[in-house]
N, C-alpha and C positions, 0 to 999 in steps of 0.2 A: 302253617296256614293250609286251608283247604277251600274248596268251593262247594256250593250246594245249591240245589234247586229249592226255592222257597215260593210257594204259591201265594199270590196276592189277590185280594178281592177285586172283582171287576163290576162295572155298572150292571144293574139288573136289566133283564129284557123288558120291553115295553109292556108285555102282558102280565108282568109281576108287580106293576106299580100300584095295583089296588091292595096289595099286602105290604105291611112293613117288613123290612129284612129281619129274618129270624134264624136261630139255630137252636135245636132242642137237644139237650143233654140228658134226656129222661126216656123212659120206656114209652113207646107209642104203638098204636095198632099196626099190624103188618100192612105194608103198602103206603102208609102215611109218610110223606117226605119229612125228613129230620131237619131240613133247611131249604131255603129258597135262594141261596147265594150262588154266585157264579165265580169260579176261580180259574186263573190261568197262571202258568209258570212264566215268570219274567226272566231277564238275563241272570246268569249265574252270579251269586253273591260271594264275595270274599269273606271267609269265616276264619277267625283267629281261634286257635286252641288256647283255652285259658291256662293250660299247664305250661305254656311258654312264657307266661307273665310272672313278674316278681311276686313273691309271697306277700299278701296283704296290700297289693298295689291297687286293688279295687275296693270301693266302699259304697254304701248306700247313698251317701250324700254326694260323692264325687261322680259316681257312675250310674247310680240307681240300682245296683246289685252287687252282691259279693258271695263268696263261697266259704263255707265253714266246715271243718272236720269235727266229728263228734262220735263218741262211742255210746250209741244208744243201748239202753238196757231192755227197752220194751220192743216187742214186735210191732210192725205197722201193716200187717197184711190181713187183719181181721178186726171187726168192729169192737169186740170186747177189749182187745189189747190196746186199741187206739183210744177208746173213750173212758176206760176205767180210771179211778183215782190213782195218780202216780204213773199212768200209762203214757203212751206216745205223745198225746197232745200236751200233757203236763210237762213232759221232758222238753218238748219243742218250745213251749212258752218260756221255760227257764233259759233255754239256749238263746232265744230271741233277746231276752233281757241282757244276757251276758254279751251277746254280739253288739248290741247297741252300746253298752258300757265300754267295750273295747275300742269302739270307734268314736268315743267322746260324745255319745248321744244318750238321751234319757228315755227309758220306756217306763212310764208311770203305771200303765195298765196294758195288758196284752189279752185280747179276746179272740176266740176262734169264730170266724164267720161260717166257714164250711170246709169240707175236705172231700177229696175224690181220688179214686184209684185210676190209673191209666195203664193200658196194655196194648201192645202192638205186635202183630206177627206178620203183617203184610201191608203193602202200601195202598190202603183203601180208606178214604175219608169216612169217619163216623162209624166204622165197623168195630163193635165192641168185642173183646176177647176175654176168656176166662183167666183169672189170676191163678198162678201155679199153686197147687195145694188147696185151692178154695172152691167154693161152689157158687161163686158170683162172678160177674163180668166187670172188668174195668173199662172205662170209656176210652175210645180210641184217641190217641194224641192228635191234636189239631195241626195238620201239616200245611198250614198257611199262616202268614204273618198277621198277628192280631194283638190287641190288648183286651184284657178281660172286661174292662168297662171304660166308658168315656167319662168326662168330668161330671156330667149330669148323673150317670149311673153310679159313679163313685159316691156322690152325695146321697143318693137314695140308699145305698148300702150302709152308709154311716148312720143315717136316720133309722134304718131298720134294726141295727144293732143297739144303738144308744137309746132309742125310744124317746120318752119324755125328757131325758137328760140332754138331748142333742143340743138345743140352743144354749143352755148353760155351759156345757163343755166346750163347744166351738168358740164361745166368747173369749176363752182364755187358754185354749189348748190347740195344739197342732195334731192332726190325725193323718196317719199313713195307713194305707192298705197294702199289705205285702204278701206275696205268694212264697211259700216255703216248699221247694220242690226237691225230692230225693228219690233215687232208685231204691227198689226193694227186691229182696230175694236173690238178685244177681246184678253184677255190673252191666251197664248198657253196652251191648255189642254194636248196635246200630239203631237207627231212628233217634238221633241225638236231639237234645234241646239246644236251640240257638237263641241267644238273648241279645237284643240291641243295646249297645252302650247308650244310655239315655242322653248323654251330652252331645250325641250326634243326631238327635231327633229334633225336627222342627215341630214342637208340640202343638202349635196353633194350626198346622197343616197336616199333622199326622204323617209326616214324611220320615222314612226310615233311614238309618245310617249304618254304621259298622256293626256286624254281628260277631259274637263270641260264643263258642260252644261251651256248654256248662261242664263242670266236673261230673263224673258219672260212675262213682263207686258208692256202695251202700252206706259208707260212713261219712258221706259228704252231703251237705245241704246247700242249695242255692237259694238265697233270699233275693227277690227282685220286686221292685215297686210296681204297684198297679194304680195307685192314686195317692195324691198328697194335697192337703188343703192349703199348704204354703204356696201361694201363687208366684212368689219370687223365686222359687226353686227351679233350676234348669234340669232337674232330673225327676219330673213329676210322674213318669211312667216309662216302662220298658216294653216296647213291642217285642214279640217273641213267637216262636213256632218250632215245630219238630221237622226234621228232614232226614231222609235216608241218604247216607253217603255212598253206599254200595247197593247192589241189586237186592231188594228185600228177600228174594228167594234164597239168598246165600246166608241169611240170618238164622242161625240154628237155635239161638237163645232169645226168647221174647223180651222185648223192652217192657219192664213193669216198674211203675213208680207211684208215689203218693204225693199229692200237692195239697197243702193246707193254706187257706186264705186267712190272714190274721189282720186284726185292727189294732193299731198301736197308738196309745195316747201319750203325747209328750207336751212339755211346756212350750208356749210360744216364746221365741227369743227376741 
């Protein structure tokens, strides 16, 4: 067990009400604000190390997330290795199908929504850092508790991916949007990923529960739910966020990772 400071979103100031809340994860002109959100650290959260739990004790259906070890053949730190036929994305889709099967689930179709690199060298929100050995920057990890989309946003993402097939597929299929997170280049020394056990979340109120720190070696993938069209599920999404356990100035190895958002089509039961 450990404790960590996880920032949580606060109400916007009155002068910001003329704008919808936003966060930009793209290049902007110098001086343009990348967000208009206000964050404050709440009381310290109790965080459980996933390594203290029994193997295979976590599952996508029971907890909303799980971790899987895999010997990847493809690199995941440059676009060509990630997107080429037989590359990282294809390996990840195959691993997703195998993971579903091992948990008694069916993945009829696995589609990539998007992917992004993350890099952290200091405790600064939204400060991008260059990936080791690369000539591009990874987005800074979000050091506040969040979900990647709400129910409305999840439905929009589904329609964007499925297009004209959306209505037909939703009539007979269950759709999950899942984030596949994995460290690259080196194991994570600090700036850990904490994921909330979805069974402890009040989904209608977006109230957070117990957090568990993810596995953080380069041969480990953490799958966690971002959206689920099954309204009866009690694990429809997992709030999550990065946190620094120690002083960021003591971290000599940058935290570098890749996350891939996947859309998985399954039969309705």
